[in-house]
Every structure is written in C-alpha cells, then in structure tokens.
PyMOL Python script that loads the backbone (N, CA, C, O; Angstrom):
from pymol import cmd

cmd.read_pdbstr("""\
ATOM      1  N   MET A   1      -8.410   0.021  51.763  1.00  0.00           N
ATOM      2  CA  MET A   1      -7.199   0.647  51.358  1.00  0.00           C
ATOM      3  C   MET A   1      -7.858   2.062  50.477  1.00  0.00           C
ATOM      4  O   MET A   1      -7.540   3.239  50.647  1.00  0.00           O
ATOM      5  N   TYR A   2      -8.798   1.536  49.569  1.00  0.00           N
ATOM      6  CA  TYR A   2      -9.612   2.845  48.822  1.00  0.00           C
ATOM      7  C   TYR A   2     -10.738   2.725  48.974  1.00  0.00           C
ATOM      8  O   TYR A   2     -11.189   1.582  49.048  1.00  0.00           O
ATOM      9  N   ASN A   3     -11.762   4.059  49.096  1.00  0.00           N
ATOM     10  CA  ASN A   3     -13.206   4.358  49.337  1.00  0.00           C
ATOM     11  C   ASN A   3     -13.583   5.331  48.020  1.00  0.00           C
ATOM     12  O   ASN A   3     -12.958   6.042  47.233  1.00  0.00           O
ATOM     13  N   GLU A   4     -14.925   4.953  48.242  1.00  0.00           N
ATOM     14  CA  GLU A   4     -15.672   5.851  47.193  1.00  0.00           C
ATOM     15  C   GLU A   4     -15.311   6.075  45.953  1.00  0.00           C
ATOM     16  O   GLU A   4     -15.334   7.194  45.441  1.00  0.00           O
ATOM     17  N   GLU A   5     -14.760   4.480  45.069  1.00  0.00           N
ATOM     18  CA  GLU A   5     -14.485   4.798  44.216  1.00  0.00           C
ATOM     19  C   GLU A   5     -15.632   5.483  43.103  1.00  0.00           C
ATOM     20  O   GLU A   5     -16.806   5.194  43.334  1.00  0.00           O
ATOM     21  N   GLU A   6     -15.315   6.493  41.751  1.00  0.00           N
ATOM     22  CA  GLU A   6     -16.186   6.910  40.595  1.00  0.00           C
ATOM     23  C   GLU A   6     -16.082   6.158  39.848  1.00  0.00           C
ATOM     24  O   GLU A   6     -15.192   5.314  39.739  1.00  0.00           O
ATOM     25  N   GLN A   7     -17.379   6.420  38.920  1.00  0.00           N
ATOM     26  CA  GLN A   7     -17.426   5.731  37.576  1.00  0.00           C
ATOM     27  C   GLN A   7     -16.370   7.172  36.714  1.00  0.00           C
ATOM     28  O   GLN A   7     -16.154   8.380  36.817  1.00  0.00           O
ATOM     29  N   SER A   8     -16.076   6.231  36.064  1.00  0.00           N
ATOM     30  CA  SER A   8     -14.885   6.893  35.072  1.00  0.00           C
ATOM     31  C   SER A   8     -14.825   6.648  33.538  1.00  0.00           C
ATOM     32  O   SER A   8     -14.786   5.496  33.105  1.00  0.00           O
ATOM     33  N   GLU A   9     -14.818   7.469  32.913  1.00  0.00           N
ATOM     34  CA  GLU A   9     -14.050   6.479  31.061  1.00  0.00           C
ATOM     35  C   GLU A   9     -12.616   6.434  31.207  1.00  0.00           C
ATOM     36  O   GLU A   9     -11.852   6.121  30.294  1.00  0.00           O
ATOM     37  N   ILE A  10     -12.364   6.662  32.045  1.00  0.00           N
ATOM     38  CA  ILE A  10     -10.738   6.169  31.727  1.00  0.00           C
ATOM     39  C   ILE A  10     -10.301   4.083  32.373  1.00  0.00           C
ATOM     40  O   ILE A  10      -9.544   3.175  32.029  1.00  0.00           O
ATOM     41  N   ILE A  11     -11.257   4.304  33.310  1.00  0.00           N
ATOM     42  CA  ILE A  11     -10.463   2.898  33.582  1.00  0.00           C
ATOM     43  C   ILE A  11     -10.909   1.815  32.377  1.00  0.00           C
ATOM     44  O   ILE A  11     -11.950   1.668  31.738  1.00  0.00           O
ATOM     45  N   GLY A  12      -9.836   1.247  32.381  1.00  0.00           N
ATOM     46  CA  GLY A  12      -9.577   0.485  31.447  1.00  0.00           C
ATOM     47  C   GLY A  12      -8.905   0.956  30.482  1.00  0.00           C
ATOM     48  O   GLY A  12      -8.974   0.329  29.425  1.00  0.00           O
ATOM     49  N   GLU A  13      -8.064   2.173  30.529  1.00  0.00           N
ATOM     50  CA  GLU A  13      -7.000   2.443  29.871  1.00  0.00           C
ATOM     51  C   GLU A  13      -5.978   2.231  29.952  1.00  0.00           C
ATOM     52  O   GLU A  13      -5.417   2.159  31.045  1.00  0.00           O
ATOM     53  N   HIS A  14      -5.252   2.022  28.577  1.00  0.00           N
ATOM     54  CA  HIS A  14      -3.854   2.050  29.452  1.00  0.00           C
ATOM     55  C   HIS A  14      -3.030   3.306  29.761  1.00  0.00           C
ATOM     56  O   HIS A  14      -3.540   4.413  29.590  1.00  0.00           O
ATOM     57  N   CYS A  15      -1.401   3.133  30.345  1.00  0.00           N
ATOM     58  CA  CYS A  15      -1.143   4.029  30.526  1.00  0.00           C
ATOM     59  C   CYS A  15       0.225   3.977  30.886  1.00  0.00           C
ATOM     60  O   CYS A  15       0.485   2.833  31.261  1.00  0.00           O
ATOM     61  N   THR A  16       1.414   4.874  30.943  1.00  0.00           N
ATOM     62  CA  THR A  16       2.772   5.252  31.283  1.00  0.00           C
ATOM     63  C   THR A  16       3.075   5.593  32.293  1.00  0.00           C
ATOM     64  O   THR A  16       2.553   6.707  32.340  1.00  0.00           O
ATOM     65  N   LEU A  17       3.663   5.421  33.375  1.00  0.00           N
ATOM     66  CA  LEU A  17       3.732   5.947  34.821  1.00  0.00           C
ATOM     67  C   LEU A  17       5.178   6.823  34.240  1.00  0.00           C
ATOM     68  O   LEU A  17       6.206   6.404  33.708  1.00  0.00           O
ATOM     69  N   LEU A  18       4.626   8.522  34.694  1.00  0.00           N
ATOM     70  CA  LEU A  18       6.273   9.437  34.938  1.00  0.00           C
ATOM     71  C   LEU A  18       7.600   8.807  35.528  1.00  0.00           C
ATOM     72  O   LEU A  18       8.640   8.821  34.869  1.00  0.00           O
ATOM     73  N   GLU A  19       7.523   8.234  36.841  1.00  0.00           N
ATOM     74  CA  GLU A  19       8.458   7.554  37.308  1.00  0.00           C
ATOM     75  C   GLU A  19       8.212   6.475  37.329  1.00  0.00           C
ATOM     76  O   GLU A  19       7.015   6.374  37.595  1.00  0.00           O
ATOM     77  N   ASP A  20       8.956   4.910  37.111  1.00  0.00           N
ATOM     78  CA  ASP A  20       9.377   3.768  37.487  1.00  0.00           C
ATOM     79  C   ASP A  20       8.395   3.342  38.251  1.00  0.00           C
ATOM     80  O   ASP A  20       7.691   4.215  38.759  1.00  0.00           O
ATOM     81  N   ASN A  21       8.121   2.096  38.500  1.00  0.00           N
ATOM     82  CA  ASN A  21       7.410   1.182  40.273  1.00  0.00           C
ATOM     83  C   ASN A  21       8.375   0.070  39.931  1.00  0.00           C
ATOM     84  O   ASN A  21       8.030  -0.896  39.251  1.00  0.00           O
ATOM     85  N   ASN A  22       9.622   0.233  40.432  1.00  0.00           N
ATOM     86  CA  ASN A  22      10.512  -0.986  40.411  1.00  0.00           C
ATOM     87  C   ASN A  22      10.855  -1.808  39.444  1.00  0.00           C
ATOM     88  O   ASN A  22      10.928  -3.036  39.475  1.00  0.00           O
ATOM     89  N   GLY A  23      11.121  -0.871  38.346  1.00  0.00           N
ATOM     90  CA  GLY A  23      11.455  -0.990  36.874  1.00  0.00           C
ATOM     91  C   GLY A  23      10.778  -0.995  35.589  1.00  0.00           C
ATOM     92  O   GLY A  23      11.249  -1.052  34.453  1.00  0.00           O
ATOM     93  N   TYR A  24       9.195  -0.901  36.125  1.00  0.00           N
ATOM     94  CA  TYR A  24       8.272  -0.978  35.735  1.00  0.00           C
ATOM     95  C   TYR A  24       7.572   0.025  35.395  1.00  0.00           C
ATOM     96  O   TYR A  24       7.205   0.660  36.384  1.00  0.00           O
ATOM     97  N   SER A  25       6.989   0.730  33.766  1.00  0.00           N
ATOM     98  CA  SER A  25       6.353   1.949  33.895  1.00  0.00           C
ATOM     99  C   SER A  25       5.096   1.729  33.098  1.00  0.00           C
ATOM    100  O   SER A  25       4.290   2.655  33.008  1.00  0.00           O
ATOM    101  N   VAL A  26       4.814   0.295  32.373  1.00  0.00           N
ATOM    102  CA  VAL A  26       3.323   0.676  31.328  1.00  0.00           C
ATOM    103  C   VAL A  26       2.120  -0.385  32.906  1.00  0.00           C
ATOM    104  O   VAL A  26       2.436  -0.814  34.015  1.00  0.00           O
ATOM    105  N   GLY A  27       0.928  -0.383  32.200  1.00  0.00           N
ATOM    106  CA  GLY A  27       0.514  -0.150  33.103  1.00  0.00           C
ATOM    107  C   GLY A  27      -1.246   0.097  32.296  1.00  0.00           C
ATOM    108  O   GLY A  27      -1.506   0.263  31.104  1.00  0.00           O
ATOM    109  N   GLU A  28      -2.400   0.021  33.750  1.00  0.00           N
ATOM    110  CA  GLU A  28      -4.068  -0.012  33.423  1.00  0.00           C
ATOM    111  C   GLU A  28      -4.219   0.638  34.367  1.00  0.00           C
ATOM    112  O   GLU A  28      -3.587   0.537  35.418  1.00  0.00           O
ATOM    113  N   VAL A  29      -5.130   1.440  34.102  1.00  0.00           N
ATOM    114  CA  VAL A  29      -6.094   2.080  34.636  1.00  0.00           C
ATOM    115  C   VAL A  29      -7.094   1.332  35.055  1.00  0.00           C
ATOM    116  O   VAL A  29      -7.948   1.229  34.175  1.00  0.00           O
ATOM    117  N   ILE A  30      -7.537   0.366  36.709  1.00  0.00           N
ATOM    118  CA  ILE A  30      -8.380  -0.205  37.046  1.00  0.00           C
ATOM    119  C   ILE A  30      -9.243   0.453  38.800  1.00  0.00           C
ATOM    120  O   ILE A  30      -9.800  -0.247  39.646  1.00  0.00           O
ATOM    121  N   GLY A  31      -9.062   1.801  38.808  1.00  0.00           N
ATOM    122  CA  GLY A  31     -10.106   2.874  39.655  1.00  0.00           C
ATOM    123  C   GLY A  31      -9.868   3.657  39.096  1.00  0.00           C
ATOM    124  O   GLY A  31      -9.015   3.900  38.242  1.00  0.00           O
ATOM    125  N   ASP A  32     -10.900   4.324  39.696  1.00  0.00           N
ATOM    126  CA  ASP A  32     -10.780   6.609  39.970  1.00  0.00           C
ATOM    127  C   ASP A  32     -10.963   6.589  41.478  1.00  0.00           C
ATOM    128  O   ASP A  32     -11.963   6.090  41.996  1.00  0.00           O
ATOM    129  N   TYR A  33     -10.096   7.074  42.086  1.00  0.00           N
ATOM    130  CA  TYR A  33     -10.820   7.550  43.451  1.00  0.00           C
ATOM    131  C   TYR A  33     -10.764   9.227  43.702  1.00  0.00           C
ATOM    132  O   TYR A  33     -10.950   9.812  44.769  1.00  0.00           O
ATOM    133  N   GLY A  34     -10.467   9.780  42.449  1.00  0.00           N
ATOM    134  CA  GLY A  34     -10.970  11.423  42.659  1.00  0.00           C
ATOM    135  C   GLY A  34      -9.982  11.566  41.483  1.00  0.00           C
ATOM    136  O   GLY A  34      -9.816  11.441  40.270  1.00  0.00           O
ATOM    137  N   CYS A  35      -9.183  12.076  43.219  1.00  0.00           N
ATOM    138  CA  CYS A  35      -7.672  12.502  41.985  1.00  0.00           C
ATOM    139  C   CYS A  35      -6.246  11.683  42.359  1.00  0.00           C
ATOM    140  O   CYS A  35      -5.103  12.101  42.172  1.00  0.00           O
ATOM    141  N   GLN A  36      -6.566  10.671  42.818  1.00  0.00           N
ATOM    142  CA  GLN A  36      -6.137   9.592  42.855  1.00  0.00           C
ATOM    143  C   GLN A  36      -6.585   8.224  42.157  1.00  0.00           C
ATOM    144  O   GLN A  36      -7.787   7.957  42.191  1.00  0.00           O
ATOM    145  N   LEU A  37      -5.457   7.087  41.349  1.00  0.00           N
ATOM    146  CA  LEU A  37      -6.364   6.475  40.702  1.00  0.00           C
ATOM    147  C   LEU A  37      -5.318   4.947  41.177  1.00  0.00           C
ATOM    148  O   LEU A  37      -4.248   5.110  41.764  1.00  0.00           O
ATOM    149  N   VAL A  38      -5.668   3.995  40.931  1.00  0.00           N
ATOM    150  CA  VAL A  38      -5.552   2.832  40.613  1.00  0.00           C
ATOM    151  C   VAL A  38      -4.876   2.483  39.765  1.00  0.00           C
ATOM    152  O   VAL A  38      -5.594   2.659  38.781  1.00  0.00           O
ATOM    153  N   VAL A  39      -3.537   1.913  39.260  1.00  0.00           N
ATOM    154  CA  VAL A  39      -2.660   1.442  38.565  1.00  0.00           C
ATOM    155  C   VAL A  39      -2.580  -0.173  37.958  1.00  0.00           C
ATOM    156  O   VAL A  39      -1.370  -0.331  38.118  1.00  0.00           O
ATOM    157  N   ARG A  40      -2.924  -1.114  37.533  1.00  0.00           N
ATOM    158  CA  ARG A  40      -1.823  -2.399  37.550  1.00  0.00           C
ATOM    159  C   ARG A  40      -0.789  -2.443  37.013  1.00  0.00           C
ATOM    160  O   ARG A  40      -0.785  -3.107  35.977  1.00  0.00           O
ATOM    161  N   VAL A  41       0.118  -1.995  37.301  1.00  0.00           N
ATOM    162  CA  VAL A  41       1.710  -2.503  36.039  1.00  0.00           C
ATOM    163  C   VAL A  41       1.688  -3.350  35.616  1.00  0.00           C
ATOM    164  O   VAL A  41       0.695  -4.072  35.707  1.00  0.00           O
ATOM    165  N   SER A  42       3.299  -3.861  34.607  1.00  0.00           N
ATOM    166  CA  SER A  42       2.343  -4.908  33.727  1.00  0.00           C
ATOM    167  C   SER A  42       3.166  -6.188  34.671  1.00  0.00           C
ATOM    168  O   SER A  42       2.983  -7.350  34.307  1.00  0.00           O
ATOM    169  N   ASN A  43       3.795  -5.993  35.517  1.00  0.00           N
ATOM    170  CA  ASN A  43       4.566  -6.614  37.221  1.00  0.00           C
ATOM    171  C   ASN A  43       2.860  -7.343  37.257  1.00  0.00           C
ATOM    172  O   ASN A  43       2.806  -8.538  36.967  1.00  0.00           O
ATOM    173  N   GLY A  44       1.997  -6.878  37.481  1.00  0.00           N
ATOM    174  CA  GLY A  44       0.574  -7.522  38.421  1.00  0.00           C
ATOM    175  C   GLY A  44       0.087  -6.171  39.407  1.00  0.00           C
ATOM    176  O   GLY A  44      -1.020  -5.656  39.565  1.00  0.00           O
ATOM    177  N   ALA A  45       1.668  -5.797  40.083  1.00  0.00           N
ATOM    178  CA  ALA A  45       1.119  -4.686  41.657  1.00  0.00           C
ATOM    179  C   ALA A  45       0.074  -3.782  41.127  1.00  0.00           C
ATOM    180  O   ALA A  45      -0.090  -3.637  39.916  1.00  0.00           O
ATOM    181  N   GLU A  46      -0.393  -3.380  41.718  1.00  0.00           N
ATOM    182  CA  GLU A  46      -1.515  -2.722  41.821  1.00  0.00           C
ATOM    183  C   GLU A  46      -1.550  -1.119  42.772  1.00  0.00           C
ATOM    184  O   GLU A  46      -1.903  -1.024  43.948  1.00  0.00           O
ATOM    185  N   ILE A  47      -1.159  -0.162  42.027  1.00  0.00           N
ATOM    186  CA  ILE A  47      -0.632   0.882  42.662  1.00  0.00           C
ATOM    187  C   ILE A  47      -1.226   2.066  43.294  1.00  0.00           C
ATOM    188  O   ILE A  47      -2.407   1.938  42.970  1.00  0.00           O
ATOM    189  N   MET A  48      -1.168   2.843  43.800  1.00  0.00           N
ATOM    190  CA  MET A  48      -2.393   4.421  43.496  1.00  0.00           C
ATOM    191  C   MET A  48      -1.432   5.871  43.597  1.00  0.00           C
ATOM    192  O   MET A  48      -0.660   6.075  44.535  1.00  0.00           O
ATOM    193  N   VAL A  49      -1.581   6.567  42.762  1.00  0.00           N
ATOM    194  CA  VAL A  49      -0.339   6.638  41.991  1.00  0.00           C
ATOM    195  C   VAL A  49      -1.496   8.723  42.044  1.00  0.00           C
ATOM    196  O   VAL A  49      -2.698   8.876  41.826  1.00  0.00           O
ATOM    197  N   TYR A  50      -0.769   9.492  42.293  1.00  0.00           N
ATOM    198  CA  TYR A  50      -2.125  10.669  41.215  1.00  0.00           C
ATOM    199  C   TYR A  50      -2.009  10.912  39.294  1.00  0.00           C
ATOM    200  O   TYR A  50      -1.173  10.725  38.410  1.00  0.00           O
ATOM    201  N   ARG A  51      -3.824  11.580  39.462  1.00  0.00           N
ATOM    202  CA  ARG A  51      -3.361  11.561  37.644  1.00  0.00           C
ATOM    203  C   ARG A  51      -2.588  12.124  37.409  1.00  0.00           C
ATOM    204  O   ARG A  51      -1.940  11.404  36.650  1.00  0.00           O
ATOM    205  N   ASP A  52      -1.852  13.445  37.555  1.00  0.00           N
ATOM    206  CA  ASP A  52      -0.068  13.647  37.365  1.00  0.00           C
ATOM    207  C   ASP A  52       0.865  12.794  37.292  1.00  0.00           C
ATOM    208  O   ASP A  52       1.873  13.111  36.659  1.00  0.00           O
ATOM    209  N   GLU A  53       0.798  11.726  37.802  1.00  0.00           N
ATOM    210  CA  GLU A  53       1.738  10.830  37.396  1.00  0.00           C
ATOM    211  C   GLU A  53       2.151  10.255  36.616  1.00  0.00           C
ATOM    212  O   GLU A  53       3.342  10.043  36.388  1.00  0.00           O
ATOM    213  N   ILE A  54       0.690   9.674  35.725  1.00  0.00           N
ATOM    214  CA  ILE A  54       0.818   8.812  34.446  1.00  0.00           C
ATOM    215  C   ILE A  54       0.301   9.690  33.045  1.00  0.00           C
ATOM    216  O   ILE A  54      -0.094  10.852  32.952  1.00  0.00           O
ATOM    217  N   ILE A  55       0.433   8.904  32.281  1.00  0.00           N
ATOM    218  CA  ILE A  55       0.196   9.687  31.071  1.00  0.00           C
ATOM    219  C   ILE A  55      -0.725   8.944  29.680  1.00  0.00           C
ATOM    220  O   ILE A  55      -0.238   8.634  28.593  1.00  0.00           O
ATOM    221  N   LEU A  56      -1.841   8.822  30.016  1.00  0.00           N
ATOM    222  CA  LEU A  56      -3.297   7.881  29.381  1.00  0.00           C
ATOM    223  C   LEU A  56      -2.342   8.170  27.774  1.00  0.00           C
ATOM    224  O   LEU A  56      -1.801   9.110  27.192  1.00  0.00           O
ATOM    225  N   LEU A  57      -2.665   6.160  27.507  1.00  0.00           N
ATOM    226  CA  LEU A  57      -2.111   6.127  25.938  1.00  0.00           C
ATOM    227  C   LEU A  57      -3.526   5.855  25.306  1.00  0.00           C
ATOM    228  O   LEU A  57      -4.174   4.880  25.687  1.00  0.00           O
ATOM    229  N   ASN A  58      -4.069   6.815  24.225  1.00  0.00           N
ATOM    230  CA  ASN A  58      -5.085   6.331  24.015  1.00  0.00           C
ATOM    231  C   ASN A  58      -5.003   5.383  22.695  1.00  0.00           C
ATOM    232  O   ASN A  58      -6.001   4.774  22.308  1.00  0.00           O
TER     233      ASN A  58
END
""", "prot")
cmd.dss("prot")
cmd.show_as("cartoon", "prot")
cmd.util.cbc("prot")
cmd.orient("prot")
C-alpha cells in the first residue's frame, strides 16, 4: 500500500483533519511518504492524507 517511507520528525505528532473521516477528526501521524502522510484517526483507522489536509497540534 505504501512505499518509500521517509524519516520524519512529525511521526508521532497529534493532528486534526481539516475534513473529518466518518465523524473522526483527531489523529496521530504514523508514517511520512513525502507529500502524503499516514494518520491513525481516533477510531483506529489508518488513512493516507496530503500534508495540507491536516493541522499539526504541537
């Protein structure tokens, strides 16, 4: 499904999705693939999003 994961300092950061995913909008970045990220949303689903589709919560 994914290929060529990059090392990133944002892995593990919590985020908010700009558009919710089945009613869930809070998640954690678990993978970085360049212009796309894998986010695990609070219901446990892992979704692929573009970097401009989330807001990182520092």
